[in-house]
Structures are given as C-alpha cells and as structure tokens.
N, C-alpha and C positions, 0 to 999 in steps of 0.2 A: 179723780182729781183730775180736772183739766189742763192742761201742759200750756195752756196761755191765758191771759186777763185781758178782759176788755176794759181799756181806761176812759172814761169821760170827763174831761174838766169843763165846769159849767158857772157861768157867772149872769144870773138875772135870766135863767131859762126856763121859769115854772110852767111857763105855756106847752112846753114841747118836752122837758125832760122825761116825763114819766112814759110817754109813748116810746122816745128812744130806749129807755132802758129796758121797757117790756121786750121791744123787739130785739133788742142786742142780746138779751137773757137765752134766747134761744140757740145762741151759739157760741156760750161760755158765762163763767161769772163776770160779773161788772162790777167796777170798782169807779165810783163819782169822786172827784175832787171837788167840793164846791170853794170857790175862789173867792170867798167874803160875800157871796150875795147879800142883796138887801130884801130879797123876795123868799117865797118857800120853796125854792129849788131843791134844797137838801131833803125837804121834808117829802116831796114828790119823787124824789128820786127812791129814797128808801120803801115808800110805799108800793114804787113799783119793782121792788125785789134787789135794788142794789145795795153795795154796802158802802158807806158813804164818810169820808174824810173830808172835816172842815177846817179850813183856814180862818185864822183869826181875823186877818185884814187881807186885802186884796193885792196879789202879789203879779198878776198878769199869768198868761196862758202858761208861759215858759216855766214860771216857778211852780204851778199846778201840775204841770207834766212830770217836772222832775221829784217832786214829792211822789206822784203816783207811780213812776219809775223806782223809785227806792221801796215802796211798799211791794211792788210785783216781784223784786228782785229778793226780798226778804222772806215771800212765802214761796221761793223756788220756781216760779213761772222761766218756761224757756223761751216766749213770746209775748210781747204785750200789742194788742190791737188798740189804737188810738182813733176815737172819731168824735165830731162834736156834737154838742147837745142841744144845737137849735134844729135840727131836723133835715139840714141838708145832706147829709150822708145816710144811704140805706144800710141799716145794718144786715140785710138779706145779702150784702157783698161779701160780708166777712169772710165766707169760706172760700171764695175765691181768690183774695188777698192771702190768706193763710195758704191754701195749696201753691201759690207763687214763691212763698217765702224760702220754703225749703229748710229752714232752719238756719241759714247761713245769709241772708239778704234782708236789707231794710226795703221793704214794698210801699211804693206809693199808688194810692188810688188816684189816676190821672182824669181831671174834669175837661180837659182839652183834647179837642180833636186834632189827629196828627197833621192835617192840611192847613191849621191854624185857623179855620173856619171861627165864626162868631158863638160864643156861647152865651144863649138866651138871656140867662141869670145873671151874666157878668158884664160890667159895663167894658166900653171897648178899652179905655185908658187901663182899667185893671188886666184886661188880658194881655194889651202889649207889654206892660210892666212886669207880668209873668214871664212874657216870652223871651224880654231881654236878661231877667234874672237867672232863668234858666239856660239861656245860654251860656253866660260867664260862670253859673254854677257847673254847669257839665264840661267847660273849657277845664275848669281847674280840677275838676273830680276825674276827667280821662275817662267821661260817660257822656251819656243823652240824657239830659232831665226835661221836661216840658213843664210839670204843674210843680214846681219848688215851694209852694205855700200851701199844698193839700195837706188838711190835716188828718185825712183817712189815711192810715199808715199800719205797717207792721214792723215793728223793732225786734229785733233778735236780742235776746238776753245778754250775750257777749259783749255786743256793741254799748249797751246800755251801762254794763259793768266796767268797761275799761275807757269810754268816751268822757272826758271832761267838759261837760257842756255847763257854759256860764251865762250865755244870753237869754234875755227874757223877751216878753213880747211877740211881735211876728217874725224877728230876727231869729227866732229860735229854730223854726222848721229849715232856714237855710243853713244855721251853723250844722245842725246835726247831719244834714246830708255831707258837708264837707268833711265833718270828722268822720264820718264812715267809710267815705272814699279813701282818706287818708290813712284809715286803719285797715286797707284791704275788703272791705265789706262790698259785696255787690250792691247797686241799686237796681231796683227793677221796678217799673212802673205797670199798672193791670189798669186798661181802660175802663172807666165806671160808666155803667148805663145813665141815661137823662136823669140828670139830678134834680130832685125837688127843688123849689124855692126854699131858702130860709126861713124859718119861723121868725124872724127879724131881720131889720137890716144889715149889713155886715159892720162889724166893728172896725174894720180895718181904715184908718184915716189916711186919704191920700198924700196929705203934706207931712204929717207927724210919722206915721209907719212908712209911708213910703221912701222917705230922707232916712229913716234908720236902717231900713234894709239896704237901700243903695249905697247906703255909707259903709255898711257891713262888707257888702259884696265889692265895694272898690277899692277896700281897703285888702281883703283877702288875694283881690285882682292884682293889685301893685306887688304884693309880696312875691306872688307867684309868677309874675312877670321878671323879678329879680332873680328868681331860681333858674327861671327858663332863659335868661339872657347868659347868666353864668354856665349854664349847660352849655350854649352855643359857643361861647368863648373858650370852654375846657375842649370842645370838640374841634374847634380850629386850630388848638394849639397839640391837640393830641398826635397829629401827623408828624411833628418834629421832634417827639420823644425818642430818646435814643431806642428803645425796642422797634418803634415802627419805623425809625429812618433804617435802623440795620436791614430789616426785612426787604425794606423798598430797595435799598442798594443791591441786596442779593437778585432779587427779580428784576432790577436793571442790568446786572452783569449777563443775565441768563439771556436778556433781551437784546443786548447787542454784541453778544459774542461774535456772531457771523460777521461783522462787520470790523474787527480790530487791525486789519490791515487797510483798510479805507477810509480815511479820516473823515471825507465829507458824507459819506452814507453812516458813519460810525456817529456824526454829529446829528443827521437827520433822524436817526433811529433813536437817540437821547430825546430829542424834540418830541418825536411823535410817542415814545414811551409817557413822557410828562404831559403832555396833551390828553391822553389816552388817560392816565391815571387822577387828572382834575376833573375833565369830563365826566366819567364814570363815579368818581365821588358825589360831585354836584348833581348828578343825576339821582342818585339814590337818596342823596339828603332832600332834594327837591320833593319827591313823592313818598317819601317817609310819613305816616301817619301824624305823628307828633310835628312834624315841620309844617305839614298842612294844617292841622288844628292852630299851629301858631301864627300862620300867615293870616288865616279866618278872624282869629282872636285880634290879631294887630289891626285889621280893616275896621272891627267894631270898636275897639278901643279910640282909634284916631278920630271916627266919626262919632264918637259918643257927644262931643258939643254940639253937633250940628242934631243929633236927636233930641238933646234937650232943647233946643232953640225951636225945633219942631213942635215939641210938645207944649212950649209954653204959647205958640201963635195958634195951636191947633183949636183953641175957642174961636177965634176969629176965623179962622179956614172953615170951619166947621158950617159958619152960619151961611158961607159961600157956596156949600155942598162940596168942599174938599178935603181930602184925609191927608195930612202932610206925615203922620207918623207911621200909620199902616204900612205903606210900600217899604220904607225904610228898615223897618223890623222884619217883614218877610225877606226881603234880599239881604240884610248882612245880620239879623240877630236871631233868626229861625232856630232854634237849637238843634233842629234833624239835619241842618248843614253842616255840623261838625262831622269830619271825619272819625270814623269809629277808632278807639284805641282800647286794645285789649286789658289794660290795666293802667291806672295812674304810674309815673315813673318809668313805666317800660320805654325801651325806643331811646336808648341813650345817646342817639344823635352822633355814634361811633362811625368814622368813615368806614366803608367797605375795605375788607381784604382782599386786594385783587390777585389771582394766582395766574402766573403767568408760566406757560409749559415750555420747555425747552425747542419746541418746533414752532412755538407760535410767532416769532419775528417774522417769518417768510409771508404770513397773511396779512401783517401790517405795514411793518417798517419797508419792505420790499416795494410794496406800492408806491412809496415816495422815493426811497433811496434808487440809486443804479443797481441794475441787475447785479447779482454779486459776482456772476461768472464774467463780467468784462470789466470789473473793479481788479485794476491793478494791485499784485500782490495780496489780492485777498485769500483769505485761508480756506482751503478745500477738505 
C-alpha cells in the first residue's frame, strides 16, 4: 500500500479530469473529491481509476480539500499530494515533490521563476499579486514563499492532523502556509517545469478572490506586527531588568577600576563604556535577520497604499506603455528580498551580552583618558 495519497478536488472538470487521473495513478492511489459538479466529472474520474467522493453541494476548494484530507488521514496516509483537475499541473512532477518533502515539510510546486520573470500562462496582475502575497506570508512565516497560491503541493499527515483549517476558497492556500509555519513545519518550494495551459480559464476572480486573500493576509500581518512591536518593546526594556543591570554594573566596575584615583579619567571611562555598550547593542540589533526582515516589511507595509493606487491606475498607464506596478513589486515586495530566518520566532531581539576582560580598559578607555602613569593618585 502506498504511504501517500493523491488528492484532486474538482468542479466541472469533465474535459480534463480523466487524463489527469490516469497520469496521477502512475504515482499512487488517487482520490477525487467532486465539489458538486454539474457535469460528469465524477463519472470520468471513476472511469479513469480514481476513487470518488462526491459532495452534495458546492462548498469551494477549501471544503473539498478538507474532506479529502479527512479521508486520507482515516486511511493512514503519511502524506497527501494535491493537484488541480484542469490539467495545469503535470502529474509526472509528483515524485520530485515527494522527494523534497522528506516526511516533515509542506512542499509547494512553484510556478514562478526566481527572477520574477513573466509567466506566459499567467496575467501580469496575478503575478504581481502572488509576489506581494508571498512577501507578507514569507515575512510572517519566517521563510521565503514565492508561489503562495499553487495548488500542487505535498502535505505531511502530522500537519493535517493538528492544523485547524477554517478558510475556504482561494484563502485556504494562504491559511495553511501560515498554519504550517506557526506549527514549526518547513516550507519548501520545488520549481516546476513549464506548466501547460489550464484546460479552462482560471476561476480566480481578481476582485472577489483578490479582496478575500488580501483581507486575510492583511489581518494576519497586522496581528504579526503587534507581536513584533511587543517583542521590540520587550527587547528595549530588557537591559534595565535587575539581572542585566547587575551584570552590566559588574562589567563597568572592571572597566573603570584602573581609574579610581583619577576622577576625570574615571568619568571618561564610564562614558566610553556606555557608548561602547550602546553602539554594540544597536550594531547587533541592526544586522539581526529578524530586524532586517522587520525593516523590509515596514517599508512594504507603509508603501501598500501607493501600490494600491498604482494598481488602480495601471489600466490607464498600460495604454501609454507604462508599468506602474511591476517596478514597485520588484523593489519592495519581491519575496527573495527577505533576509533568511532559520525558524519563525527565533532571534528574540535580546541585546548582546558584552564580556569585558580585566585587561580591556587599556585598549579603549586609555585612548580617550589621560595616560594612567600621568594621573595623580592613580593606583599602580
């Protein structure tokens, strides 16, 4: 028995579902969830060798996938491969995605090139929307995601067993990515070979579905901003806690000990110590991957109204041969710009602990203070 199940949600895919099922069956058992189709999609899928579960009425792609996941878990599948029934995904790619999963990762078949180049089968507006969505999902999840809406995936069974997935429609793909990242599952993208054109026009509605996905990601981003700002506030307060303050005072005592008999040199050493600690703390904070990602996300968040305005004006600008959206997306929203982060929630923005050796004061403070030998009353 195969340790994975191929799951295909369908709605009115009669012209293509038979060929998709036949090709997918070469790589494992196939379960088709018919989301209340009005044609003979279910019959053609069954004739091609799939087991079919038919929903009484249409509930949307998310509902069909959730039903399929429940069936897969009940049968003991260790992983679930999902792909669309319209022919846009090549089932021959299934082994590559399974090999990348390793049993513990959610694998995404990525349709987008890493350089942000145009995909012939995808409208430019959809490509830009995917890149913007991928940027914010990657930031929230602590990873890099380019194709957040790809339905060609491998889901590990432990994720499906513990994730509480509630969203429907095209929001489902975004929700499950964030749930996986929050639960500690790795997100891996496998570049797909050039995808064939879908057997029908995309059911993604730019206004209805775009607003739904955008609203979901915006809500998640605002909540994540609240957590990040709380972490920053906690990091700023942490140096003044009793434990950190005592440790800092011990380091300061070592630093200024050679100048106890020279008030001017002692005061200068205190100032040098303070400036050294402040500069070193902010230097480490500034270069920390989580802080870098936060600055990148802040720029993208602040510029979001500008991007929306550019998208609204894009139809007029296109007539003049101008692209208002593409340069903004490439400059501020490309998912590849995000500083890599090992795991969501790591790098707690804690200020560094600077160790001061007993011999250190001579190297820094003595450059500013008067030479110790010339200081009256200096301790030898």
